[in-house]
C-alpha positions in Angstrom: 0.1 0.0 0.2 1.3 3.6 -0.4 2.0 6.0 2.8 -1.1 8.3 1.8 -3.7 5.4 1.8 -2.1 3.9 5.1 -2.2 7.6 6.8 -5.6 7.9 5.5 -7.1 4.7 7.1 -5.3 5.3 10.4 -5.6 9.3 10.3 -2.2 10.0 11.0 0.2 12.4 9.2 2.4 10.6 6.1 5.5 11.4 8.0 4.2 9.1 11.4 3.9 6.3 8.8 7.2 6.8 7.2 8.8 7.1 10.5 6.9 3.7 12.0 8.1 2.1 8.2 11.8 2.9 9.1 11.4 1.9 13.1 10.1 -1.5 11.5 13.0 -1.9 9.1 15.4 -1.2 12.1 13.9 -3.2 14.6 10.9 -5.1 13.6 8.0 -5.4 15.8 10.0 -4.5 19.0 10.9 -1.4 17.1 7.2 -0.3 16.8 7.2 -0.4 20.5 6.2 2.9 22.6 9.1 4.8 24.2 7.6 4.3 27.3 6.0 7.3 30.0 7.1 10.8 28.9 7.8 13.4 31.7 8.3 12.9 35.6 7.2 9.9 37.1 4.4 10.7 39.8 5.6 11.1 43.5 2.4 9.5 44.9 1.5 5.5 44.1 -1.9 4.4 43.8 -1.8 2.9 47.2 -0.7 6.5 48.6 -3.3 8.0 46.5 -6.2 5.6 47.8 -4.9 6.7 51.5 -5.1 10.4 50.8 -8.5 10.3 49.2 -9.6 8.1 52.2 -8.4 10.8 54.7 -10.0 13.7 52.6 -13.5 12.1 52.6 -13.2 11.9 56.8 -13.4 15.7 56.2 -11.3 18.6 57.2 -12.9 18.9 61.0 -11.3 15.6 61.2 -7.7 16.9 60.6 -8.0 19.5 63.1 -9.2 22.3 60.9 -11.6 25.0 62.0 -14.0 24.7 59.2 -15.3 21.8 57.2 -13.8 23.2 54.1 -11.0 21.8 52.1 -8.6 24.1 50.5 -5.5 23.4 48.9 -3.2 24.4 51.2 -5.6 22.2 53.8 -4.9 19.1 51.4 -1.1 19.6 51.1 -0.8 19.7 54.2 -2.8 16.3 54.8 -0.7 14.6 51.9 2.6 15.9 53.7 1.6 14.5 56.9 0.2 10.8 55.3 2.6 10.4 52.9 5.7 12.4 53.6 5.7 13.8 50.0 5.6 17.9 49.8 3.5 19.5 47.5 2.9 23.0 46.3 -0.6 24.0 47.1 -1.1 25.2 43.4 0.1 21.6 42.3 -2.3 20.0 44.7 -4.9 20.7 42.1 -3.4 18.1 39.8 -3.3 15.6 42.5 -7.0 16.2 43.2 -8.1 16.1 39.7 -6.1 12.7 39.4 -8.2 11.2 42.2 -11.4 12.7 40.1 -12.0 15.4 42.5 -13.5 18.5 41.4 -13.8 22.0 42.7 -17.3 22.8 45.1 -18.8 25.4 45.8 -20.4 25.7 49.2 -24.5 24.9 49.1 -25.2 27.4 51.9 -25.8 30.8 51.8 -24.8 33.6 54.3 -26.9 33.2 57.6 -27.1 37.1 57.2 -28.6 37.3 54.2 -32.1 39.1 53.7 -33.8 38.0 50.8 -35.8 41.3 50.8 -32.9 43.6 50.7 -31.5 41.2 47.9 -34.8 41.4 45.9 -34.6 45.2 46.3 -31.0 45.6 45.1 -31.9 43.7 42.2 -35.2 45.7 41.0 -34.8 49.2 42.4 -31.5 50.4 43.6 -29.2 48.5 40.8 -31.2 50.3 37.6 -30.7 53.4 39.3 -27.0 53.1 39.5 -26.8 51.6 36.1 -28.6 54.5 35.0 -26.1 57.1 36.2 -23.0 55.4 34.7 -24.2 56.3 31.4 -22.1 59.4 29.8 -24.7 62.2 29.0 -22.5 64.2 26.3 -20.2 63.3 23.3 -17.4 61.2 23.8 -14.5 59.9 22.1 -13.8 57.2 20.0 -10.3 57.4 21.7 -9.7 54.4 24.2 -7.3 57.1 25.8 -8.5 60.4 25.1 -12.0 60.9 26.6 -14.3 63.3 25.1 -15.4 66.7 27.1 -17.2 69.6 27.0 -14.1 71.8 26.9 -12.3 69.8 23.8 -13.3 71.8 20.5 -15.2 69.6 18.2 -13.6 67.7 15.3 -14.3 68.8 11.9 -16.0 66.6 9.4 -14.6 63.2 7.8 -12.1 63.6 5.2 -8.7 65.1 5.0 -8.5 68.6 7.2 -6.2 71.5 6.1 -4.2 69.7 3.2 -2.8 71.4 0.3 -3.4 70.7 -2.7 -0.2 69.6 -4.9 0.3 71.0 -8.2 
């Protein structure tokens, strides 16, 4: 078969087919085996991840935190306590993703929330404020030079003050 037809069937580039063919010629079927994992090996193995997940399911209060809410620094602390492996809180997000955990918003609302005041804000106050933010006079299309009452009006469209060439 031609390289182009094989590439179409496998939905890869012709260059990949050519490279695979050269690898097969040099090393047979063994030459086609994948090179292996790219990048650094994970610092936590599967058993350690299961241990961390079981600990997280017990809740933050169980681990001595003041609120039952997991934050990335708190999770990093628990991982270090359980496994001895230290992660930056920003990287903990990847560890949680590998365990199929996702970000969750608290389902509760503030105890001080007043539904009547919220409704008043949405229906009355916000529209009043929104109206006053609009400009009442001519403006400028320039992002750096806003129009003002003291600036002279611009002339009409076209070239201004140009001299005719002879």
